C-alpha positions as CSV (number, residue, x, y, z in Angstrom):
1,M,-26.7,-33.1,13.3
2,F,-24.2,-30.3,13.2
3,S,-21.3,-32.7,13.9
4,L,-22.2,-34.4,10.6
5,G,-22.3,-31.2,8.6
6,L,-26.1,-31.0,8.5
7,D,-27.6,-27.7,9.3
8,V,-31.1,-28.8,10.4
9,S,-33.8,-26.4,9.3
10,S,-36.8,-28.3,10.6
11,G,-37.8,-30.2,13.7
12,L,-37.9,-34.0,13.8
13,L,-41.0,-35.7,12.4
14,A,-41.5,-39.1,14.0
15,L,-42.1,-41.8,11.4
16,N,-44.0,-45.1,11.9
17,S,-41.4,-47.3,13.6
18,Y,-41.6,-49.2,16.8
19,E,-38.4,-51.3,17.0
20,N,-36.2,-48.2,16.4
21,R,-36.8,-44.5,16.7
22,V,-37.0,-43.0,13.2
23,Y,-37.4,-39.3,12.3
24,Q,-37.6,-37.3,9.1
25,F,-36.0,-33.9,8.9
26,T,-34.9,-31.2,6.5
27,A,-31.4,-29.9,6.5
28,Y,-28.8,-27.9,4.5
29,P,-25.7,-30.0,3.8
30,D,-22.3,-28.4,4.1
31,H,-21.9,-25.7,1.4
32,S,-25.4,-26.2,0.0
33,V,-27.9,-23.5,-0.5
34,S,-30.8,-25.9,-1.0
35,A,-32.5,-27.9,1.7
36,Q,-32.8,-31.7,1.4
37,K,-34.9,-34.3,3.3
38,Y,-33.3,-37.0,5.4
39,V,-34.3,-39.8,7.7
40,V,-32.4,-40.6,10.8
41,K,-32.7,-44.0,12.5
42,F,-31.7,-44.5,16.1
43,Y,-31.2,-48.2,16.7
44,R,-32.8,-49.8,19.8
45,P,-30.0,-50.4,22.3
46,E,-28.7,-54.0,22.7
47,R,-30.8,-55.4,19.8
48,W,-27.9,-55.5,17.3
49,S,-24.2,-55.3,17.9
50,P,-22.2,-52.6,16.1
51,Q,-20.8,-55.3,13.9
52,Q,-24.3,-56.5,12.9
53,I,-25.5,-53.0,12.1
54,Q,-22.4,-52.4,10.0
55,E,-23.0,-55.6,8.1
56,E,-26.6,-54.4,7.4
57,H,-25.1,-51.1,6.0
58,D,-22.5,-53.0,4.0
59,F,-25.1,-55.2,2.4
60,A,-27.1,-52.1,1.5
61,F,-24.0,-50.5,-0.1
62,E,-23.4,-53.7,-2.0
63,L,-26.9,-53.8,-3.4
64,A,-27.0,-50.2,-4.3
65,G,-23.6,-50.6,-6.0
66,A,-25.2,-53.3,-8.2
67,D,-27.9,-50.9,-9.3
68,I,-30.5,-52.6,-7.1
69,P,-33.0,-50.0,-5.8
70,M,-32.1,-50.1,-2.1
71,V,-32.0,-47.0,0.1
72,A,-28.6,-47.1,1.7
73,P,-27.3,-45.0,4.6
74,L,-25.1,-41.9,4.0
75,C,-21.5,-41.8,5.1
76,F,-20.0,-39.0,7.1
77,N,-16.2,-38.9,7.4
78,G,-16.1,-42.3,5.8
79,N,-18.5,-43.9,8.3
80,S,-22.2,-44.9,7.9
81,L,-22.7,-45.9,11.6
82,Q,-22.7,-43.0,14.0
83,Q,-22.7,-42.9,17.8
84,Y,-23.9,-40.3,20.3
85,Q,-24.0,-40.7,24.0
86,G,-24.1,-44.5,23.7
87,Y,-26.8,-44.6,21.0
88,Y,-26.0,-45.8,17.5
89,F,-27.7,-44.1,14.6
90,A,-27.6,-43.7,10.8
91,V,-28.8,-41.1,8.4
92,F,-30.5,-42.0,5.1
93,P,-31.8,-39.9,2.2
94,S,-35.5,-39.5,2.4
95,R,-37.2,-41.3,-0.5
96,G,-40.9,-40.8,-1.4
97,G,-43.0,-43.3,-3.2
98,R,-46.3,-45.1,-3.4
99,T,-47.1,-48.2,-1.5
100,L,-46.5,-51.3,-3.6
101,E,-49.8,-52.7,-4.9
102,V,-49.7,-56.4,-4.3
103,D,-52.5,-57.0,-6.7
104,N,-50.8,-55.1,-9.6
105,D,-49.2,-57.7,-12.0
106,E,-46.8,-55.2,-13.5
107,Q,-45.5,-54.1,-10.1
108,L,-45.2,-57.7,-8.9
109,A,-43.3,-58.7,-12.1
110,M,-40.8,-55.8,-11.4
111,L,-40.5,-56.9,-7.8
112,G,-39.7,-60.5,-8.9
113,R,-37.0,-59.1,-11.2
114,F,-35.4,-57.0,-8.4
115,L,-35.6,-59.8,-5.9
116,G,-33.8,-62.0,-8.4
117,R,-31.1,-59.4,-8.7
118,M,-31.0,-58.9,-4.9
119,H,-30.6,-62.7,-4.3
120,Q,-28.0,-62.9,-7.0
121,V,-25.9,-60.5,-4.9
122,G,-26.9,-62.1,-1.6
123,A,-25.7,-65.5,-2.8
124,K,-22.1,-64.2,-3.5
125,K,-20.9,-64.5,0.1
126,P,-22.4,-65.2,3.6
127,F,-23.1,-62.9,6.4
128,S,-20.5,-63.1,9.2
129,N,-22.4,-61.5,12.0
130,R,-26.1,-61.3,11.1
131,P,-28.4,-64.2,12.4
132,T,-30.1,-67.0,10.5
133,F,-33.8,-67.8,10.3
134,S,-34.1,-70.8,12.6
135,V,-36.5,-72.9,14.6
136,D,-34.7,-71.9,17.7
137,S,-34.8,-68.2,17.2
138,H,-38.3,-67.9,15.9
139,L,-40.2,-70.7,17.6
140,L,-38.4,-72.2,20.6
141,Q,-37.2,-68.9,22.1
142,S,-40.5,-67.3,21.3
143,Q,-42.3,-70.1,23.1
144,Q,-40.2,-69.5,26.2
145,V,-41.2,-65.8,26.2
146,L,-44.9,-66.6,25.8
147,A,-44.8,-69.2,28.5
148,K,-43.9,-66.4,31.0
149,L,-46.3,-63.9,29.7
150,E,-49.0,-63.0,32.3
151,L,-51.2,-61.2,29.8
152,I,-52.6,-64.5,28.5
153,P,-55.7,-65.2,30.5
154,D,-55.7,-68.3,32.7
155,Y,-58.8,-69.8,31.0
156,M,-57.0,-69.5,27.6
157,R,-53.6,-70.8,28.8
158,P,-54.2,-74.6,28.3
159,A,-55.7,-74.3,24.9
160,F,-53.2,-71.7,23.8
161,D,-50.2,-73.7,25.0
162,T,-51.5,-76.9,23.4
163,V,-52.1,-75.5,19.9
164,L,-48.8,-73.5,20.1
165,Q,-46.9,-76.7,20.8
166,Q,-48.6,-78.5,18.0
167,V,-47.7,-75.7,15.5
168,I,-44.1,-75.6,16.8
169,D,-43.8,-79.4,16.5
170,E,-45.2,-79.5,12.9
171,A,-43.3,-76.4,11.7
172,S,-40.0,-77.7,13.2
173,R,-40.5,-81.0,11.4
174,Q,-41.1,-79.3,8.1
175,Y,-38.6,-76.5,8.2
176,Q,-35.6,-78.2,6.6
177,P,-34.0,-75.5,4.4
178,G,-31.4,-76.3,1.8
179,R,-29.4,-73.5,0.2
180,Q,-29.5,-70.3,2.4
181,I,-28.4,-66.8,1.3
182,R,-28.3,-63.2,2.5
183,L,-31.9,-61.9,2.4
184,H,-33.8,-58.7,3.0
185,G,-35.6,-60.7,5.7
186,D,-38.7,-58.6,6.1
187,C,-39.9,-58.2,2.5
188,H,-43.5,-57.1,3.0
189,A,-45.5,-54.3,1.4
190,G,-44.6,-51.9,4.2
191,N,-41.0,-52.1,3.3
192,L,-41.5,-51.7,-0.5
193,F,-42.4,-48.6,-2.4
194,Y,-43.1,-47.8,-6.0
195,V,-42.2,-45.0,-8.3
196,D,-42.5,-44.8,-12.1
197,Q,-39.1,-46.4,-12.5
198,G,-40.2,-49.4,-10.4
199,P,-40.2,-50.7,-6.8
200,F,-37.5,-49.8,-4.3
201,F,-36.6,-51.4,-1.0
202,V,-36.1,-49.8,2.4
203,D,-35.2,-51.1,5.9
204,L,-32.7,-53.9,6.0
205,D,-33.0,-53.9,9.8
206,D,-34.1,-57.5,9.8
207,C,-31.7,-58.8,7.1
208,R,-30.4,-62.2,7.9
209,T,-29.5,-65.6,6.3
210,G,-32.3,-67.9,5.1
211,P,-34.0,-69.6,2.2
212,A,-34.9,-67.4,-0.9
213,I,-38.6,-68.1,-0.5
214,Q,-38.6,-65.9,2.7
215,D,-38.4,-62.8,0.6
216,I,-41.1,-64.0,-1.7
217,W,-43.9,-65.7,0.2
218,M,-45.3,-62.5,1.9
219,M,-46.3,-61.2,-1.5
220,L,-48.7,-64.2,-1.9
221,S,-52.3,-64.0,-0.8
222,G,-55.7,-65.6,-1.5
223,D,-56.3,-69.3,-2.1
224,Q,-53.7,-71.7,-3.5
225,Q,-54.7,-70.9,-7.1
226,E,-54.2,-67.2,-6.6
227,Q,-51.0,-67.7,-4.8
228,R,-49.7,-70.0,-7.6
229,L,-50.5,-67.4,-10.2
230,T,-48.7,-64.6,-8.3
231,L,-45.7,-66.9,-7.6
232,E,-45.4,-67.9,-11.3
233,L,-45.6,-64.2,-12.4
234,M,-42.8,-63.2,-10.0
235,L,-40.6,-66.3,-10.7
236,D,-40.8,-65.6,-14.5
237,E,-38.8,-62.5,-13.8
238,Y,-36.9,-63.7,-10.8
239,E,-35.3,-66.6,-12.7
240,Q,-33.8,-64.3,-15.3
241,Y,-31.2,-63.6,-12.6
242,C,-31.3,-66.3,-10.0
243,D,-32.4,-70.0,-10.0
244,F,-35.3,-70.9,-7.7
245,D,-35.6,-74.3,-6.1
246,P,-39.2,-75.4,-6.2
247,A,-38.4,-77.6,-3.1
248,E,-38.5,-74.3,-1.1
249,L,-42.3,-74.1,-1.6
250,K,-42.7,-76.6,1.3
251,L,-41.1,-74.0,3.6
252,I,-43.8,-71.3,3.1
253,E,-46.2,-72.5,5.8
254,P,-43.4,-73.3,8.4
255,L,-42.0,-69.7,7.7
256,R,-45.5,-68.3,8.1
257,A,-45.8,-70.1,11.4
258,M,-42.5,-68.8,12.5
259,R,-43.6,-65.2,11.7
260,I,-46.9,-65.6,13.6
261,V,-45.2,-67.0,16.8
262,H,-42.2,-64.6,16.6
263,Y,-44.5,-61.6,16.2
264,M,-46.4,-62.5,19.4
265,A,-43.2,-62.9,21.3
266,W,-41.8,-59.6,19.8
267,L,-44.7,-57.7,21.3
268,A,-44.3,-59.5,24.6
269,R,-40.6,-58.7,24.7
270,R,-41.3,-55.0,24.1
271,W,-44.3,-54.7,26.4
272,Q,-42.3,-52.7,29.0
273,D,-41.9,-50.0,26.3
274,Q,-44.8,-47.5,26.8
275,A,-44.8,-46.9,23.0
276,F,-45.9,-50.5,22.6
277,V,-48.5,-50.3,25.3
278,Q,-50.0,-47.2,23.7
279,S,-49.8,-48.5,20.1
280,F,-50.9,-52.1,20.7
281,P,-53.5,-51.9,23.5
282,W,-55.3,-54.9,22.1
283,F,-52.3,-57.1,23.0
284,A,-53.5,-57.1,26.6
285,T,-57.1,-58.1,25.9
286,D,-58.7,-61.5,26.2
287,K,-60.2,-61.1,22.8
288,Y,-56.7,-60.9,21.2
289,W,-55.6,-64.2,22.7
290,E,-58.8,-65.9,21.8
291,Q,-58.1,-64.7,18.2
292,Q,-54.5,-66.0,18.4
293,C,-55.8,-69.4,19.4
294,L,-57.9,-69.5,16.3
295,V,-55.0,-68.2,14.1
296,L,-52.7,-70.9,15.5
297,K,-55.4,-73.6,14.8
298,E,-55.8,-72.3,11.2
299,Q,-52.0,-72.3,10.8
300,L,-51.8,-75.9,12.1
301,S,-54.4,-76.9,9.5
302,L,-52.3,-75.2,6.7
303,L,-49.2,-77.0,7.9
304,Q,-51.1,-80.3,7.6
305,Q,-52.1,-79.7,4.0
306,P,-50.0,-80.4,0.9
307,P,-47.6,-77.5,0.2
308,L,-48.1,-75.0,-2.7
309,S,-46.9,-76.4,-6.0
310,L,-46.2,-75.0,-9.4
311,V,-47.8,-76.3,-12.5
312,P,-45.3,-78.3,-14.7
313,G,-43.5,-76.0,-17.1
314,Y,-44.7,-72.8,-15.6
C-alpha cells in the first residue's frame, strides 16, 4: 500500500467474502498522525473487465454525490481502480454498523426511502458495460453448468433435471420486465448496515441493469400478507422519490427462481477454488441436492400461484 501513500500499521484481516478477496487494515495516510481503518478488495480475475469495474465505481461516486449513503472507493492519483501484478483492486474507507433488522418497521421505511433515491439516480442513464438480469444469464447458462456437474448424485439426476426444467420454463415465461434501470443488484441484509443516521449500502460488485423490484423483493419474508405489509411500508417512502410500477410484482417469483438457480451454478463454477470447498462442504453431499429438489418444487409451486398484489389505495 506504500505506492498509494498508505503506511500500513497492521496486518490484513480477512473479511467474509468468497467472490473476491477482501481485507481490513489500519494505515496512516500521507502526512497524517492518526491511523484510519480501510478495506481493500482484490477483484477475482476475469470476472469483470476493467471497464465494468470502473462503471461500478462511477455508479458509487454518483450515488454518494447525491447524498445517498453508499460506501464508495477512494481515489489515489485520480484513480479508484488500482492494479498490481495483473490483479485489480480498490481501497474503501472502513465503515462500521449494525446489521439491518428486516423486521424493524422504522429501518425498513428508511431503506425504502434510500432505495427510492438510489433508483431515482439509477434511472437517469443506462449502464454501458455492466450486464443485465436475464433469463439467459441466470437460468439458461446456469442450467448448462449444472448439467455438467458431477456432484449431483446419479439417483437424483432425473428428478433434479426435470423440476429444474419446469422452473426454468415457468420463470422464463413469466419474466417479462418493462422499464429497467441501474440497480444495486444484490440488495440483501448482508449488504446493508444501519447506524443511528439510517441504513447505508455496501458492495456494488453485482450492480447491473434490471427491474426496480429486484432491489426490493429480498426484504420481503413470511406469507403473502406479511410480505404485502412490508412492501407497502417500503413503497410509502420509496414513492416519494421514484414511481413504482405494480406490474413488477409479478416478477418477484421469477426473480427468486433466477437467484436460486444462479446460486447453485455460482457454487459449481467456483468449486475448483479450495476456499469454496472448505466453506461450503455441504455442496458435495447427497442431502444438499435432495434439499435442492424440494426447494425447486416449492419454487415451482410459488410460480404457479397468483403473484403478490397490493391492496387498492395502499
